[in-house]
KOLKEFI-854571 format. One line per field, with one value per atom (N, C-alpha, C, O): atom name; x, y, z. Coordinates in steps of 0.1 Angstrom, whole numbers, always signed. Example, Ala and Ser with C-alpha at 12.3 -4.5 7.8 and 13.67 -1.06 7.14 Angstrom:
KOLKEFI-854571
a = N  CA  C  O  N  CA  C  O
px = +132  +123  +132  +142  +128  +137  +129  +134
py = -57  -45  -33  -33  -22  -11  +0  +11
pz = +78  +78  +78  +85  +71  +71  +79  +80
end
This chain:
KOLKEFI-854571
a = N  CA  C  O  N  CA  C  O  N  CA  C  O  N  CA  C  O  N  CA  C  O  N  CA  C  O  N  CA  C  O  N  CA  C  O  N  CA  C  O  N  CA  C  O  N  CA  C  O  N  CA  C  O  N  CA  C  O  N  CA  C  O  N  CA  C  O  N  CA  C  O  N  CA  C  O  N  CA  C  O  N  CA  C  O  N  CA  C  O  N  CA  C  O  N  CA  C  O  N  CA  C  O  N  CA  C  O  N  CA  C  O  N  CA  C  O  N  CA  C  O  N  CA  C  O  N  CA  C  O  N  CA  C  O  N  CA  C  O  N  CA  C  O  N  CA  C  O  N  CA  C  O  N  CA  C  O  N  CA  C  O  N  CA  C  O  N  CA  C  O  N  CA  C  O  N  CA  C  O  N  CA  C  O  N  CA  C  O  N  CA  C  O  N  CA  C  O  N  CA  C  O  N  CA  C  O  N  CA  C  O  N  CA  C  O  N  CA  C  O  N  CA  C  O  N  CA  C  O  N  CA  C  O  N  CA  C  O  N  CA  C  O  N  CA  C  O  N  CA  C  O  N  CA  C  O  N  CA  C  O  N  CA  C  O  N  CA  C  O  N  CA  C  O  N  CA  C  O  N  CA  C  O  N  CA  C  O  N  CA  C  O  N  CA  C  O  N  CA  C  O  N  CA  C  O  N  CA  C  O  N  CA  C  O  N  CA  C  O  N  CA  C  O  N  CA  C  O  N  CA  C  O  N  CA  C  O  N  CA  C  O  N  CA  C  O  N  CA  C  O  N  CA  C  O  N  CA  C  O  N  CA  C  O  N  CA  C  O  N  CA  C  O  N  CA  C  O  N  CA  C  O  N  CA  C  O  N  CA  C  O  N  CA  C  O  N  CA  C  O  N  CA  C  O  N  CA  C  O  N  CA  C  O  N  CA  C  O  N  CA  C  O  N  CA  C  O  N  CA  C  O  N  CA  C  O  N  CA  C  O  N  CA  C  O  N  CA  C  O  N  CA  C  O  N  CA  C  O  N  CA  C  O  N  CA  C  O  N  CA  C  O  N  CA  C  O  N  CA  C  O  N  CA  C  O  N  CA  C  O  N  CA  C  O  N  CA  C  O  N  CA  C  O  N  CA  C  O  N  CA  C  O  N  CA  C  O  N  CA  C  O  N  CA  C  O  N  CA  C  O  N  CA  C  O
px = -838  -841  -852  -851  -861  -872  -866  -871  -857  -851  -844  -845  -836  -829  -839  -838  -849  -859  -867  -870  -871  -878  -869  -874  -856  -847  -846  -847  -845  -843  -856  -856  -868  -880  -882  -887  -878  -879  -870  -873  -858  -848  -853  -852  -859  -864  -876  -877  -884  -896  -891  -896  -881  -875  -869  -870  -861  -854  -864  -862  -875  -885  -893  -896  -895  -902  -893  -898  -880  -871  -870  -871  -868  -866  -879  -879  -890  -903  -910  -916  -908  -916  -908  -912  -896  -888  -882  -879  -881  -875  -884  -879  -897  -905  -902  -906  -895  -892  -878  -874  -871  -858  -859  -869  -848  -848  -847  -840  -855  -854  -844  -842  -838  -827  -815  -813  -806  -794  -785  -785  -777  -769  -756  -755  -748  -736  -727  -722  -725  -716  -722  -715  -735  -742  -741  -739  -743  -743  -730  -729  -719  -706  -702  -695  -706  -703  -710  -706  -721  -728  -723  -728  -714  -708  -701  -693  -705  -699  -708  -703  -719  -727  -741  -746  -747  -761  -769  -764  -781  -789  -799  -807  -799  -808  -817  -813  -830  -840  -840  -841  -839  -839  -850  -856  -852  -862  -858  -867  -845  -840  -838  -834  -842  -840  -831  -831  -825  -816  -802  -797  -797  -783  -775  -780  -763  -754  -745  -738  -744  -735  -726  -731  -714  -704  -692  -689  -686  -673  -674  -663  -685  -686  -682  -682  -678  -674  -685  -683  -698  -709  -712  -719  -706  -707  -701  -705  -692  -685  -691  -687  -702  -708  -717  -723  -719  -728  -736  -735  -744  -752  -743  -733  -746  -738  -742  -752  -734  -736  -749  -754  -754  -767  -779  -789  -778  -789  -802  -813  -802  -814  -818  -828  -812  -816  -829  -833  -836  -849  -850  -860  -839  -839  -830  -825  -827  -818  -825  -837  -817  -821  -832  -840  -830  -839  -853  -862  -857  -871  -872  -863  -885  -887  -891  -901  -882  -883  -885  -893  -879  -880  -893  -895  -902  -915  -915  -907  -923  -924  -931  -941  -927  -933  -930  -938  -920  -917  -904  -898  -900  -888  -889  -880  -901  -903  -903  -897  -909  -909  -895  -891  -887  -873  -865  -857  -868  -861  -865  -856  -877  -882  -876  -871  -876  -870  -855  -849  -848  -834  -831  -821  -839  -838  -840  -832  -850  -853  -842  -838  -837  -826  -813  -806  -810  -799  -800  -790  -812  -814  -812  -806  -818  -816  -802  -797  -795  -781  -772  -764  -774  -767  -770  -761  -783  -787  -781  -776  -781  -775  -760  -754  -753  -739  -735  -726  -743  -741  -743  -735  -753  -755  -744  -739  -739  -728  -715  -708  -712  -700  -701  -691  -713  -715  -713  -707  -717  -716  -701  -697  -693  -679  -670  -659  -675  -667  -664  -673  -652  -649  -659  -662  -663  -672  -666  -654  -673  -668  -659  -655  -655  -647  -655  -664  -652  -660  -649  -638  -653  -644  -639  -648  -627  -622  -623  -622  -626  -627  -616  -614  -608  -597  -602  -602  -607  -612  -601  -603
py = +427  +441  +440  +448  +431  +430  +426  +432  +417  +414  +425  +427  +433  +444  +455  +461  +458  +468  +464  +472  +451  +446  +447  +451  +444  +445  +460  +463  +469  +483  +489  +497  +485  +489  +484  +490  +471  +465  +472  +475  +475  +482  +496  +500  +503  +516  +515  +523  +505  +504  +501  +507  +492  +489  +501  +504  +509  +521  +531  +538  +533  +542  +538  +546  +525  +520  +522  +526  +519  +521  +536  +539  +544  +558  +565  +573  +561  +568  +561  +568  +548  +541  +538  +542  +533  +529  +541  +540  +552  +564  +570  +577  +566  +571  +563  +568  +552  +545  +549  +544  +558  +562  +570  +576  +569  +576  +591  +596  +598  +612  +618  +630  +608  +612  +616  +612  +624  +628  +616  +606  +616  +605  +605  +614  +596  +594  +606  +610  +613  +624  +636  +643  +638  +649  +646  +655  +634  +630  +633  +638  +629  +630  +645  +649  +653  +668  +675  +685  +669  +675  +671  +676  +661  +657  +669  +675  +671  +682  +695  +705  +694  +706  +704  +693  +715  +714  +724  +734  +720  +728  +736  +730  +749  +758  +765  +770  +764  +771  +786  +790  +794  +809  +815  +807  +827  +834  +833  +833  +833  +832  +818  +816  +808  +794  +787  +790  +776  +768  +774  +780  +774  +779  +767  +760  +765  +755  +761  +771  +755  +759  +747  +736  +750  +740  +740  +750  +728  +727  +718  +714  +716  +707  +714  +726  +706  +712  +717  +724  +713  +718  +733  +739  +739  +753  +761  +772  +755  +762  +759  +764  +751  +747  +758  +766  +759  +768  +761  +749  +768  +762  +758  +765  +747  +743  +751  +758  +750  +758  +756  +764  +744  +740  +740  +734  +747  +747  +752  +748  +761  +767  +760  +765  +749  +742  +735  +732  +731  +725  +712  +708  +704  +691  +690  +680  +702  +702  +695  +695  +688  +681  +670  +667  +664  +653  +656  +648  +668  +672  +682  +688  +682  +691  +705  +707  +715  +728  +729  +738  +720  +721  +716  +718  +711  +707  +694  +685  +694  +682  +671  +674  +659  +648  +646  +639  +653  +652  +644  +645  +636  +628  +618  +616  +611  +601  +608  +603  +619  +627  +631  +630  +635  +639  +627  +629  +616  +604  +600  +596  +601  +598  +608  +604  +621  +631  +628  +629  +624  +621  +609  +609  +599  +587  +591  +587  +599  +603  +612  +611  +621  +630  +622  +624  +613  +604  +596  +594  +590  +582  +591  +586  +603  +612  +615  +615  +619  +623  +611  +612  +599  +587  +583  +580  +584  +580  +589  +585  +602  +612  +610  +611  +607  +604  +592  +592  +581  +569  +571  +566  +579  +582  +590  +587  +600  +608  +599  +600  +591  +583  +572  +569  +567  +557  +563  +557  +576  +583  +586  +587  +588  +592  +580  +582  +568  +556  +557  +561  +552  +552  +544  +533  +550  +543  +531  +532  +521  +509  +500  +490  +504  +496  +486  +490  +474  +464  +456  +454  +452  +444  +432  +424  +429  +417  +405  +406  +393  +381  +372  +368  +369  +359  +346  +344  +337  +324  +314  +302
pz = -507  -502  -491  -482  -492  -482  -469  -459  -468  -455  -448  -436  -456  -450  -446  -435  -454  -451  -438  -429  -437  -425  -413  -402  -414  -403  -398  -386  -408  -404  -398  -389  -403  -397  -383  -374  -382  -368  -359  -347  -363  -355  -351  -339  -361  -358  -348  -339  -349  -340  -326  -316  -324  -311  -305  -293  -313  -308  -304  -293  -311  -307  -295  -286  -293  -281  -269  -258  -271  -259  -256  -244  -266  -263  -258  -249  -263  -260  -248  -240  -246  -236  -223  -212  -225  -213  -206  -194  -213  -207  -196  -187  -196  -185  -172  -161  -173  -161  -155  -145  -162  -158  -145  -142  -137  -124  -126  -135  -118  -118  -108  -107  -101  -91  -99  -110  -93  -99  -102  -95  -113  -116  -107  -99  -109  -100  -100  -89  -111  -112  -104  -96  -106  -98  -83  -75  -80  -65  -59  -48  -66  -61  -60  -50  -69  -69  -57  -53  -52  -41  -27  -17  -26  -14  -7  -12  +6  +14  +13  +19  +7  +6  +12  +13  +15  +19  +10  +6  +7  -2  +6  +14  +4  +12  +2  -8  +5  -3  +0  +12  -10  -9  -18  -26  -17  -25  -40  -49  -43  -56  -61  -73  -54  -58  -48  -36  -52  -43  -42  -52  -30  -28  -21  -13  -26  -21  -11  -14  +1  +11  +15  +14  +18  +21  +12  +7  +11  +4  -8  -13  -14  -26  -39  -39  -48  -61  -69  -79  -66  -73  -72  -80  -61  -59  -71  -73  -78  -89  -102  -113  -102  -115  -120  -113  -133  -140  -150  -152  -157  -168  -180  -182  -186  -198  -210  -210  -220  -232  -239  -246  -238  -245  -236  -239  -225  -215  -221  -216  -230  -236  -248  -255  -252  -264  -262  -251  -273  -272  -265  -259  -265  -259  -246  -243  -240  -228  -217  -215  -209  -197  -200  -192  -212  -216  -216  -212  -219  -220  -232  -237  -237  -249  -243  -237  -246  -242  -226  -222  -219  -204  -198  -186  -207  -202  -194  -196  -183  -175  -183  -190  -181  -188  -202  -209  -207  -222  -224  -235  -215  -216  -227  -235  -228  -239  -253  -262  -254  -267  -270  -282  -261  -263  -268  -277  -262  -267  -281  -289  -285  -298  -308  -319  -305  -313  -315  -326  -304  -305  -314  -322  -314  -322  -337  -346  -340  -353  -359  -371  -351  -355  -358  -368  -349  -351  -364  -372  -366  -378  -391  -401  -391  -403  -405  -417  -395  -396  -401  -410  -395  -399  -413  -420  -416  -430  -440  -451  -437  -446  -448  -459  -437  -437  -445  -453  -443  -451  -466  -474  -469  -484  -490  -501  -482  -487  -489  -499  -479  -480  -491  -497  -493  -504  -517  -526  -519  -532  -535  -546  -524  -526  -530  -533  -529  -532  -547  -555  -551  -566  -574  -570  -585  -594  -601  -605  -602  -609  -600  -605  -588  -580  -572  -564  -574  -566  -558  -563  -546  -538  -545  -551  -545  -552  -542  -530  -548  -540  -544  -555  -534  -535  -530  -517  -538  -533  -533  -529
end
């Protein structure tokens, strides 16, 4: 049990370090899909914000369904500089959901059934 527990704690520590630490080095530039959707457009600053002019497909884009959620756009409640915290929260939520799913699935296995070994 100690070996498994040590592995899981090490895995959790590495996941938290990657999500919380390395995410600060991620590019703030748009990703490939965002860049491609902006081809053919020019961005104009207006009193109401940015306006897209031209023939790009980004002109038809709108907010996604989860835009108002607490972790939208890789930030906690839209706050600047909270990318690392959002990553840590994401790792912990994923761990809790996966752990709960594994526990439920393990309980559903038939009682008394052990895998047979054909040597």
